[in-house]
C-alpha positions, 0 to 999 in steps of 0.5 A: 634087572638093568642092563648091566645085572642081566650082562653080569648074569648072563657071563656068570652062567656062561662060566658056570657052563665052562664056555669061558671065551663066551663069558669074556665076550659078555663081560666085553659087552658089559665094560663097553657099557659100564666101565667102572662096574667092579664087579665085571673086572671080578668076574674077569678075574674069575674066568682067568683063573679057570683059563689058568692065566694067572697074570690077567687074573690078577690084573682083572682082580686089581681093577676090580678092588681099585674101583671097589676095595669092599670086594672080599672075593677079590682080596681072597682070590688075589692073596692066593695068587699072589702066593702061587707066584711067591709074591708074599709081599702083595700076598699079605696086603690082599691078606690084610684088606680081607682080614679088616672086611671080615672084622666088619658086619656083612651088612656094612661090607655088602652096603659098601660094595653096592655104594661103590658100583653106584646102586645107592637104593639097594645099598641104603635098604640093606644099611636102614635094614641093619641099623634097626638091630644095631643103631649105634654102629657108627661105621654104618651111620657114616655109610649112610650118611654118604649115601644120602649125600650122593641122593642129594638129601645133604640135611639128613646126611649132616644129621647122621654124621653130627652124632657120629663125630660126637660118639667117636671124635677119633673117627677121622673119615667119618669127621672128614665126610662131616667137614664135606657135607658142611661145605655142601650145606653151605656152612663154611665156618663149621667145616673149617673147624672140622678141618682144623680139628683133623689137622691137629692130629694129621697135619700133612694130610692132603685131603685135610689141607684141601678141605681147609683150603676149600672153607678158607675160599668159601668164607672169603678168606683168600690170602691164606689159601695161596701159600697153603696151594704153593705147599701142597704143589712143593714136590709135585711134578709139573703135569697131572690132574692134581698139579693143574688142579692146584695150580687153579685154585691158587690162580683163582685166589690171586685173582680174587685179592688183585694179584692178576700177573701171578693169577695168569701164570698159574692159570698157564701152568694149569694149563701146561699141566693138563692142556685140555683143562677147559676151566683154565682156559675159561678163567683166563678169559673170566678175568676180562683183561686177558687177551688170547694170543693167536696160538693159543685161540688155535689150541681152543680151536682144536680142542673144541673139534674133539670128539672125546671132550667132557661136557663141562669142558666144551662149556668152558671152551665155548665161552672162552673162545666167544671172549677171545674172538669178542676181543678181536672183533669178530663178532659173528664167530664169537656169538656162534662160540658163546651159542655153542657153550650156552646149548650145552650148559643148558642141557646139563641143567634143570631150570624151568622159567614157569616155576619162577613165574608161578612163585612170583605169582604166590609171592604177591598173593602172600606178601600183601601190604597187610601182612607187613603192616601187622608185623611192624616192628618185628625183627632184629633192631640193627642196621648193619646188613647192606643188601645190593641185589637184582640180576646178575651182571647189572652192576652190583660188584661196582656198587659193592665196591663203591660203598666198601670204599666207605670208612664205615662199610665193609665188603663181604661177598654174596652171602648164601645166609637168607636163601638157606633160611628161606629154604629151611622154612619154606622148602626148596624147588629141586631144580630151581632153587626157589621157595616152595611155600613161601606162606610158611613165612606167615607163621613165624612169630615176633620172636622167631622173627627176631631171632632169625635176625640176630642169627643172620647177624651171628652167622655172617660175622665170620665174613667181617673182618674189618670191625666196621659197622656196616657189611654189605650182602650182595646176594643178587637172587635176594630179591625173591627174599625182601619180605624175609629181609624186611620181617627179620631185618627191618633197619636193614639198607636194601638197594636194587641195582637195575640195568638196561635189559639188552645190556643186562640180557647180553652180559648174562648170555655171555657169562659162564656162572657157577656149576649151580648158580644162575641157571636162567642165564643159558637161553635167550628165552629163558633170560628175557622171561626171568628179567620180566619175572624180576620186574615184576617181583620188584613192582610188588615189593614196591608197592606193599613196602613203598620207600623200602628199596632204593632202585640204583640204575647202573647207567644213572652211575656211570652218568653221574657217579658223584650223584649215584654215590651221595644218593646211596649213602643218604639212604644207607644213613652214611655221610659222603666220603670222596674215597667212594669216588675213587672206589679202584684205588680200594684193595680188597678181595672181589669174587665176582666175575667183574673183579678186574673191572672194578679195579679200574676208573668207570668207563662207558663201554660197558653201556653199549657192548651189546650192540656189537651183537645186535644182529643176533639179539633180535630174539631177546628184543622181542622176548623181553617185549615191554620190559625194554621201557617198563624197566624204568617204572 
């Protein structure tokens, strides 16, 4: 029994003994422990009824059903209390809720109640036992899918919901859940189809519109969501959490499509709606071109000093303050701010560098030159994909922008398909996301390798809107999967974009990534170890697949843009086009942190920015060791 359950049982026993004040005191202690525990509020309602305190009982029971609508006893008591007060309308509402719950199987009601209170394991046990008797109950299957989703098993959640929406096509709540799982499973095209189907039946449903917008964003289709979010904002008051979110999402789409001034206005509107919205502060900093005013810096400083700040808001503010102070030349204070943000963010993550290092060693054992020689000619015979990979903050967005300025090449985004295929075939480490069993790829047959290559080409077609012959996947983490890429897409172009380790390491330490991306970037030692591991992996690919990957030095491109462009295009089998030299004039959506930088002419400031922080980067230099020179090998 947990502390929470023990305190609830204590309060129930005290109430049964008519020691109601003592029971209420126990519930107060329980509320301090878990204020969202619905049954504590239900028990408080019981206590106030014994004290004949009707309004207090109603308030407690209303809170109970707000947190957990699957509490029949609370709805029953509310109906009676409202009738005693003569409030027939509210009594009827409570009665309707109670009637609905009575129509459901008791096991489903119990499991739903347990789920609402976060008791996932007992809720799942109740449902699985019930489903052995009624295995086609769509409500129970949907509830089980929600539990599996909460417990991180998205594959089973999807497998449970797919037959539910087929069997009950008008079960909109299940279809909505299915769309959310598809989004989490990185299947945005299917998710958008489900949202479109929901919107055909209920075109003004705000949740369905938001799901549709999220699917569009995941597909890189940002233009439609600008108007969609404006539509959702119409009629709302200027403040509140929903307004803050919608303004933020709209600003992100405006930024990605190159409408910076409008993006800034919406970020600021998000902050007006919720002044402690840390992600909006960070998003302004992440434009890279925005300069904070003295008043804004003071406001961020005051927010950071608050004790009640959520962890992620503290992270966002740390990185935003770091950038604001960096722009002012206050490098000591800037480094401290970045360090604060990194420390909190690293504490929230689960990155383990030894997992990456162990996987690199296994990868070298599995993928030998003989393995690839025996499988020569496998895969889909299509040269369309261009993989731009390496480490984040290495200049890959610049390379993508240059190539996407060519008339035959389309830029897409950091596509997740290759990593997903690897996870399907090899399993995925729950902490680091790396494959668990790389040797599983050796079980692929020639036909399966070809089919997987064709699947990649088919599934990525939705990102290709310009009809160009070639397209770019710039997911940096694909350097782990070069062996898989070669097996299924032997004619694809692969570019390894590499940046000097101190500049690359510092750039990662000052950059906050998405909530589940690039977990290695929040500690000096983690960054250095990952850089060294990356070099080790790339040396292996160069050894077993000589000439397969073209190394592109960021510094060389900066020093000789035309020479670098000609070299990359030649490797991809493309003719030179002058438009690649004026890449900053190419209008396209760019999703990465470098989106504003690649819309400007090429500069040299990125080569030496880290030197402003040299006094604090000695540990990074020491940890990188021979990588400081070996990165050129």
